[in-house]
C-alpha positions as CSV (number, residue, x, y, z in Angstrom):
1,M,96.3,87.1,-158.3
2,N,99.1,86.7,-160.9
3,T,98.5,89.4,-163.5
4,K,101.6,88.6,-165.7
5,L,100.4,87.7,-169.2
6,N,101.1,84.3,-170.5
7,K,100.8,82.6,-173.9
8,S,97.2,81.8,-173.6
9,D,96.3,85.4,-172.6
10,F,97.9,86.6,-175.9
11,I,96.0,84.0,-177.8
12,L,92.8,85.1,-176.2
13,L,93.6,88.7,-177.1
14,A,94.4,87.9,-180.7
15,I,91.1,86.1,-181.1
16,F,89.2,89.0,-179.5
17,Y,91.0,91.6,-181.7
18,I,90.4,89.5,-184.9
19,V,86.6,89.2,-184.2
20,S,86.4,92.8,-183.1
21,T,88.1,94.1,-186.2
22,L,85.9,91.9,-188.5
23,V,82.7,93.3,-186.8
24,N,84.0,96.8,-187.1
25,A,84.9,96.3,-190.7
26,H,81.5,95.2,-191.5
27,D,80.1,98.4,-189.9
28,Y,82.4,100.6,-191.7
29,Y,81.5,98.9,-195.0
30,N,77.8,99.5,-194.3
31,E,78.6,103.1,-193.4
32,K,80.7,103.5,-196.6
33,N,83.7,104.8,-194.7
34,A,86.8,105.9,-196.7
35,L,89.9,103.6,-196.9
36,I,91.9,105.9,-194.7
37,E,89.7,105.2,-191.8
38,Y,90.2,101.5,-192.1
39,I,94.0,102.0,-192.2
40,V,94.1,104.5,-189.3
41,D,91.3,103.5,-187.1
42,F,91.7,99.8,-186.7
43,P,95.5,99.8,-185.8
44,T,95.1,102.8,-183.6
45,Q,92.2,101.1,-181.7
46,I,94.1,97.8,-181.2
47,V,97.4,99.6,-180.1
48,S,95.4,102.0,-177.7
49,S,93.6,99.0,-176.2
50,L,96.8,97.0,-175.7
51,V,98.4,100.1,-174.2
52,L,95.6,100.4,-171.7
53,I,95.6,96.7,-171.0
54,Y,99.4,96.8,-170.2
55,I,99.0,99.8,-167.9
56,F,96.3,98.2,-165.9
57,I,97.6,94.5,-165.8
58,A,101.4,95.3,-165.6
59,I,101.5,98.5,-163.7
60,L,98.3,99.7,-161.8
61,I,96.8,96.4,-160.6
62,P,100.1,94.8,-159.3
63,A,101.4,98.0,-157.9
64,L,98.3,99.6,-156.3
65,I,95.9,96.7,-155.7
66,V,98.0,93.5,-155.1
67,K,100.9,95.1,-153.3
68,E,99.7,98.4,-151.7
69,R,95.9,98.2,-151.7
70,K,95.8,102.0,-152.6
71,Y,92.4,101.9,-154.2
72,F,92.1,105.7,-154.5
73,L,95.2,106.0,-156.4
74,F,94.2,103.0,-158.5
75,I,91.0,104.7,-159.6
76,L,92.8,108.1,-160.1
77,F,95.6,106.9,-162.2
78,G,93.3,104.4,-164.1
79,L,91.0,107.3,-164.9
80,I,93.8,109.4,-166.2
81,S,95.1,106.6,-168.3
82,L,91.5,106.1,-169.9
83,I,91.2,109.8,-170.5
84,A,94.6,110.1,-172.2
85,I,94.6,107.1,-174.4
86,G,90.8,107.8,-175.2
87,M,91.5,111.4,-176.3
88,I,94.4,110.0,-178.6
89,N,92.3,107.5,-180.0
90,Y,89.2,109.9,-180.6
91,A,91.6,112.4,-182.2
92,A,92.9,109.8,-184.6
93,G,89.4,108.7,-185.5
94,F,88.3,112.4,-185.9
95,W,91.4,113.0,-188.4
96,S,90.8,109.8,-190.4
97,G,87.2,110.7,-190.9
98,N,88.1,113.9,-192.5
99,N,86.0,116.0,-190.1
100,N,85.9,119.8,-189.5
101,W,88.5,120.6,-186.9
102,S,86.4,123.6,-185.9
103,K,83.9,121.1,-184.6
104,F,86.5,119.2,-182.5
105,P,85.3,118.9,-178.9
106,K,87.2,120.9,-176.2
107,G,87.5,121.0,-172.6
108,I,85.1,118.8,-170.5
109,E,83.5,117.4,-173.6
110,F,86.8,116.2,-174.9
111,I,87.4,114.7,-171.5
112,T,84.1,113.0,-171.6
113,F,84.8,111.6,-175.1
114,G,88.2,110.4,-173.9
115,I,86.6,108.4,-171.0
116,S,84.1,106.9,-173.3
117,Q,86.6,105.9,-175.9
118,G,89.0,104.5,-173.3
119,S,86.3,102.5,-171.6
120,D,85.1,101.1,-175.0
121,L,88.7,100.1,-175.7
122,I,89.5,98.3,-172.5
123,A,86.3,97.2,-171.0
124,F,85.7,93.9,-172.7
125,P,89.3,92.5,-173.3
126,L,90.3,93.5,-169.7
127,G,87.2,91.9,-168.4
128,I,87.7,88.6,-170.0
129,L,91.5,88.7,-169.0
130,L,90.7,89.3,-165.4
131,T,88.0,86.6,-165.3
132,K,90.6,84.2,-166.8
133,K,93.2,85.2,-164.3
134,F,90.7,84.9,-161.4
135,Y,89.8,81.3,-162.3
136,E,93.4,80.4,-163.1
137,G,94.4,81.7,-159.5
138,Q,91.4,79.7,-158.0
139,S,92.7,76.6,-159.8
140,Q,96.2,77.2,-158.5
141,L,94.9,77.7,-155.0
142,I,93.0,74.5,-155.1
143,K,96.2,72.6,-156.3
144,A,98.2,74.3,-153.5
145,R,95.6,73.3,-151.0
146,E,95.6,69.7,-152.2
147,Q,99.4,69.5,-152.2
148,Q,99.4,71.0,-148.7
149,K,96.8,68.5,-147.6
150,E,98.8,65.6,-149.0
151,N,102.0,66.8,-147.4
152,E,100.2,67.3,-144.0
153,L,98.7,63.7,-144.2
154,K,102.2,62.2,-145.2
155,L,103.7,64.0,-142.2
156,L,101.0,62.7,-139.8
157,R,101.5,59.2,-141.2
158,S,105.2,59.4,-140.7
159,Q,104.8,60.1,-137.0
160,I,103.0,57.0,-136.3
161,D,105.5,54.3,-137.3
162,P,108.3,55.2,-134.8
163,H,105.8,55.2,-131.9
164,F,104.8,51.6,-132.8
165,L,108.4,50.4,-133.0
166,F,109.3,51.5,-129.4
167,N,106.4,49.7,-127.9
168,N,107.5,46.3,-129.1
169,L,111.3,45.9,-129.1
170,N,111.5,45.3,-125.4
171,T,109.0,42.6,-125.4
172,L,110.6,40.7,-128.2
173,D,114.0,40.9,-126.3
174,S,112.4,39.4,-123.2
175,L,110.6,36.7,-125.0
176,I,113.9,35.3,-126.7
177,D,115.1,34.1,-123.4
178,S,111.8,33.2,-121.7
179,D,109.8,31.6,-124.4
180,P,111.5,31.0,-127.8
181,E,108.6,29.5,-129.4
182,K,106.4,32.4,-128.4
183,A,109.2,34.8,-129.6
184,K,109.0,33.0,-133.1
185,E,105.4,33.7,-133.3
186,Y,105.9,37.2,-132.0
187,V,108.4,37.8,-134.8
188,N,106.1,36.3,-137.3
189,R,103.3,38.6,-136.4
190,L,105.6,41.5,-136.1
191,S,106.9,40.8,-139.6
192,L,103.3,40.8,-140.9
193,I,102.6,44.0,-139.4
194,Y,105.8,45.8,-140.7
195,R,105.1,44.2,-144.1
196,Y,101.7,45.8,-144.0
197,L,103.2,49.1,-142.8
198,I,105.7,49.1,-145.6
199,H,103.0,48.4,-148.2
200,T,100.7,51.2,-146.9
201,K,103.3,53.6,-146.0
202,D,102.0,56.2,-148.8
203,A,98.4,55.3,-148.5
204,E,96.2,57.8,-146.5
205,V,93.2,55.5,-146.3
206,M,93.0,51.6,-146.4
207,E,90.2,49.1,-146.9
208,L,88.6,48.3,-143.6
209,Y,89.0,44.6,-143.8
210,K,92.8,45.1,-144.2
211,E,92.9,47.3,-141.1
212,V,91.0,44.7,-139.2
213,T,93.4,42.0,-140.2
214,F,96.2,44.2,-139.1
215,A,94.4,44.8,-135.8
216,E,94.2,41.0,-135.2
217,N,98.0,40.8,-135.4
218,Y,98.4,43.8,-133.3
219,I,96.1,42.6,-130.6
220,F,98.3,39.3,-130.5
221,L,101.3,41.5,-129.8
222,I,99.4,43.3,-127.0
223,K,98.2,39.9,-125.5
224,T,101.7,38.5,-125.7
225,R,103.2,41.4,-124.1
226,F,100.6,42.0,-121.2
227,G,99.1,38.7,-120.8
228,N,95.6,38.8,-119.4
229,D,95.7,42.5,-118.5
230,Y,93.8,43.3,-121.7
231,D,91.0,41.5,-123.4
232,F,90.1,42.6,-126.9
233,K,87.1,41.5,-128.9
234,I,86.1,42.5,-132.5
235,V,82.4,42.7,-133.3
236,N,81.6,43.2,-136.9
237,N,78.0,44.0,-137.6
238,N,78.6,45.1,-141.1
239,L,80.1,44.3,-144.5
240,Y,83.6,45.7,-145.4
241,E,82.8,46.4,-149.0
242,D,83.7,50.0,-150.2
243,K,84.7,51.0,-146.6
244,F,87.9,52.7,-145.7
245,I,89.5,54.2,-142.6
246,P,92.7,56.2,-142.2
247,T,95.7,53.7,-142.4
248,G,96.9,52.9,-138.9
249,A,93.7,54.1,-137.2
250,I,92.8,51.0,-135.4
251,Q,96.4,50.7,-134.2
252,A,96.1,54.2,-132.8
253,L,93.0,53.3,-131.0
254,L,94.5,50.2,-129.4
255,E,97.6,51.9,-128.4
256,N,95.4,54.5,-126.6
257,V,93.7,51.7,-124.6
258,V,97.0,50.4,-123.5
259,K,98.8,53.6,-122.8
260,H,96.0,55.3,-120.7
261,N,94.9,52.3,-118.6
262,K,97.6,51.0,-116.3
263,V,96.3,47.6,-115.1
264,L,96.4,46.9,-111.3
265,S,96.6,43.3,-109.9
266,N,93.6,41.0,-110.7
267,E,92.2,43.5,-113.1
268,T,91.5,43.2,-116.8
269,I,90.7,46.0,-119.2
270,K,88.1,44.9,-121.5
271,A,87.9,46.5,-125.1
272,T,85.5,46.0,-127.9
273,I,86.0,47.0,-131.5
274,L,82.6,47.4,-132.9
275,I,82.1,47.9,-136.6
276,E,78.8,49.4,-137.8
277,E,77.5,51.0,-140.9
278,D,79.2,54.5,-140.7
279,W,81.3,54.1,-137.6
280,L,84.1,52.1,-136.0
281,S,84.1,52.3,-132.1
282,V,86.7,51.2,-129.6
283,T,85.1,50.9,-126.1
284,N,87.2,50.0,-123.0
285,S,86.6,49.8,-119.4
286,K,88.7,52.1,-117.3
287,S,91.3,51.1,-114.8
288,N,91.3,52.5,-111.2
289,S,94.9,53.7,-111.6
290,G,94.0,57.3,-111.9
291,T,95.3,57.7,-115.3
292,N,93.6,60.4,-117.5
293,P,92.4,59.1,-120.8
294,E,91.5,62.6,-122.0
295,S,95.4,63.2,-122.3
296,L,95.6,62.0,-125.9
297,G,98.9,60.6,-127.2
298,T,100.6,61.5,-130.5
299,G,98.7,58.7,-132.3
300,L,95.3,59.9,-131.5
301,E,96.1,63.6,-132.0
302,N,97.5,62.7,-135.4
303,L,94.3,60.6,-136.2
304,K,92.0,63.5,-135.2
305,S,94.1,65.9,-137.4
306,R,94.0,63.4,-140.3
307,Y,90.2,63.1,-140.1
308,E,90.1,67.0,-140.3
309,L,91.8,66.5,-143.7
310,L,90.0,63.5,-145.0
311,S,86.4,63.9,-143.9
312,D,83.8,66.4,-142.9
313,K,83.0,64.0,-139.7
314,Q,85.1,64.3,-136.7
315,V,86.4,61.8,-134.2
316,Q,84.0,61.4,-131.3
317,I,84.9,60.7,-127.7
318,M,82.7,59.7,-124.9
319,D,84.2,59.4,-121.3
320,T,82.3,58.2,-118.2
321,N,83.4,57.0,-114.8
322,T,83.6,53.3,-115.9
323,E,84.0,53.4,-119.7
324,Y,85.9,55.2,-122.5
325,K,84.7,55.1,-126.0
326,I,86.2,56.6,-129.1
327,S,84.3,56.4,-132.4
328,I,85.8,57.1,-135.8
329,P,84.0,57.6,-139.2
330,I,84.0,55.0,-141.8
331,I,84.9,56.6,-145.1
332,K,83.0,55.4,-148.1
333,L,85.1,56.5,-151.2
334,S,82.5,55.3,-153.7
335,N,80.0,57.9,-152.2
336,E,82.8,60.7,-151.7
337,N,82.2,60.8,-148.0
């Protein structure tokens, strides 16, 4: 907790002392106190209160609580401060009231009065200051966590793009010589994908329909690269309105299918993208090449980490002997899910 006093703290204290002085002045007036008591008591009380606040806020709490956590010493020195300042304040009030000094309290009684006076001087203003500091600290903590979350999300997003680039350059190079027309179409689709990536580079989530359009272009790249080795189908059982997923999520799921299923001769990996009310699932048949789909790549690991920051739901994985399924939650921003 930051205990350093700021401008708003001083404004708050000024308001408190003005109100407190007016209330005390009303009580003094009703009790018909002498003018000397107004002149001496009010400034003494304010100065004594400020001194105690300074001792606690600027010295005791930072040194003994925040840094050292020496609670016994904090109580000890805090009590000594209350007694000392309280005694001074009590003595000033006793003098201004023109009391008989023969009746001035001594020993334990004077110490008790000192504790009582010191507590009265500091309890309320210190309480409101510490409460204010606590909520300011909580607000700063929330902002810091939000900033950290934003930075983590941007870092995770930045790790996806280079992975995508390396998967496609070699394919384009081979197409230029073997099938120029196909290469043109490949470049066109690739440019659409990169235009999308550029436009969404700072977006943590994206409309579901845009991600599906992106997926259609990306599937074309996979089909061009691998021919009939992979067969993708998109099944949409729901409307896209007010539905979002992390930007590049479908790309990561499609990459996972290709990366972890090495196709043997006369074998086709069938994959279905199923869009339902709350989930988007990619289910694919498994190859017999002995690859391990549980070994997740960078894209999927990042996707799982991003969901931990974006949603209270987690990525779900189901692995059987013949089928592998990954389901990601659909985010509904309008419902704050």
